[in-house]
N, C-alpha and C positions, 0 to 999 in steps of 0.2 A: 552631762557632757561625756563625750567619748574618752575612755582611758585606754592607752596603748601600753602594753607590757613588752619591754624589750630594749636592749641597748641599740643605739643608732649605728653601731658598727656591724650589725647583722644585715646581710643582704635582703632578707625577707622583711625585716622591720623597715628598711629603707623604702621598699615598695609602698608600704602603707603610709609612711610619712610623706612621700612624694605625692601620693594620691590625695591625701588631705590638703596638701599645699595647692594642688591644682584646683580643688573644689573650693578652697577657702574655708575649710572646716576647722573649727577650734578643737583642741584636744589637750589632755594632760597625759604625761607619760611617766611610767616607772622605769627609769633609765637603768636601774640596778638589776633588772631581771635578765638573766643570761650572762654569757661571758664568764669572767673569773669569779663573780659573786656566787654562782651556782644556785641562785634563788629560784631558778626554774626547776629545781629538784626538791623544793620544800613541799611538805604536805599541803600547805595553803595554795601554792601555785598549781600543784598537780590536781587539785579539785577543779581548777579552772580549765586546765589543759592536761589531760592524762598522758600526753606524749612527752611532756617536759621540754617542749620546744617553744621558740618565739617566732612571730609575735602571737599574742592573744589580745583581743579587745573586749572591753566591757562597756556596753552602751546602756546605761540605766538598768543593769541586770541582765541584759542580753549578752551572752558570752559567745564569742566566735573565734575560732582559730583556723589556721591554714591561710597563708598570706594572699594567695590568689582569690580564695573565697571572700576574704575581707575586702579586697579591692573591688571585686564584683558587687558585693553588698553595698559598700559606700557609694560606688559609682551609680548603681541603680537607684539608690535612695536619694542622693543629693545631686546627681548630674545626669539624669535620664535625658537622652537626646544629645548629649555631649560625650562625656567619657564613656557612658554606656549607651550604645546605639538604641534608638527607640524601635527601629525596624527589626523584627525578630530574626530575619535571615542575616542581616548585617551583624546583629548581636551574636548569633551562633557562630558566624565566621570569626569574629574577634575572640570569642571564648575558645574556639578551636585552637587558635594560636597561643592562647594562655595555657591551655593544657599541653600543647606541644612543647612549650618552653620547659614545663616541668618534667616531661618524659624524655626529651631529646637533649636539651641544652644543659640542664642542671647537673646531671651526672658528670660529664667530662669537664665542665667548667669547675666543678667542685674539686676534682682531682688536681687540676692546674692551679687553682687558688691555694689549696693547702700545701702544694709542693713549692710554689714559686712566689706567692704574694703574702701568705700569712707569716706573721712574725711571732715566735720563731717558726720556721717552715717545718713541715713534717718530712721525715725521711721517706722519700718515694723513689723506687727503682727507675732508672732512666727509661726502660722500655715502657713502663706505665705512663710516664710523662709524654713520651712520643705517641703512644696509643691515644691518650687523652686529647692531645693536640689534634690528631687526625680526626677523631670523632667530633670534636668541637668544630673544627674547620668544615667538616662535611655538613654538620647541622647548620652552621652559619651560612653555608653555601645555599641551602634551601631557602633561608630567609632573604639572602641576597637576590635570588630570583624573584621572590615575592615583591621586593621593593623596586623592581625594575621600572614599574609604571605607576608608582605611587610614592608620596613622601613619607607616609606612616603605615604601620602594619594594617590598619583598618581602612586606609584610603587617603583622603585629603586632609584629615584632621587628627589630632592626637586622641587616642582612646585608651581604655583600660588595657587593651592589647599591648600597647607600647609600654605601659607601666610595668607589666609583668617582666619585660626584658631589661628594664633600666639598669639594674646593677650588673647583670651578666655582661652586657655589651661594654660597659665601662671597664670591667675587669679584663675583658678580651683585649682592649687596646692598651691596658697597662702591663700585659704579660711581657716579661723580658725574654721574648723568643721571637724568632722570625715567623711572621704570620702570612698567609696568602693575601693577596690584594683583593679586597672586597669593597669596591667603590660605592656601591649603593648602601652598604652597611655604614661606611664612613660618613657618607652624606647624612644619613638618618641620625647617626650618633651626634654629628655636629648640630643638627636641628635640636636634638634633646638638650644639648649643652647650652643652648640659647635660653632655655626656660629657667627662670629663677628658682623654682622649687627643685628642679633636677640638680642645679648647681649646689643648692644648699644641702640637700639630703643625700646626694650620690657622688657627683663628679668632684666635689671638693674634699671628699673623705678618703 
């Protein structure tokens, strides 16, 4: 059985949990890895993941870390033709957006989360918060245009591309700041919130 290391409060762990829910994949989880426990810094855990980060999964001895890589693997193995597009060009398109999430959205959203949503919040200069908001808004604006003619990142159905963004877009709408109007992002987020797995592992936390 798949074992997932990582607290459910982690945005990257939440991706994997939501993915498993969409697939209907059973798993066990070490909830105490990460967060205040610091079990992600123990020698035993660092043998699994030398970065000391979460999540890490263990599938009968196959160890994998990096949340988007895990989502790709599980989707390809258990949901080929659904979460993972079978057509190679469609799959590459979805994977492009997964990589873009990591390189464009993660940084500024991390600044905003740590300053405004984490308890206790980190002390962050106001100019850094404003710059983070502008960078995040610029990034979400690109995805806003992508969603102009499609309900989901990959087209007409949910894919692993949407799963990569799940926690970030939830945090975007939780920010206690005035945000630009992004109606396509809002419509997409509302669609995600209709999914039981998304509600359980992301929007209710």
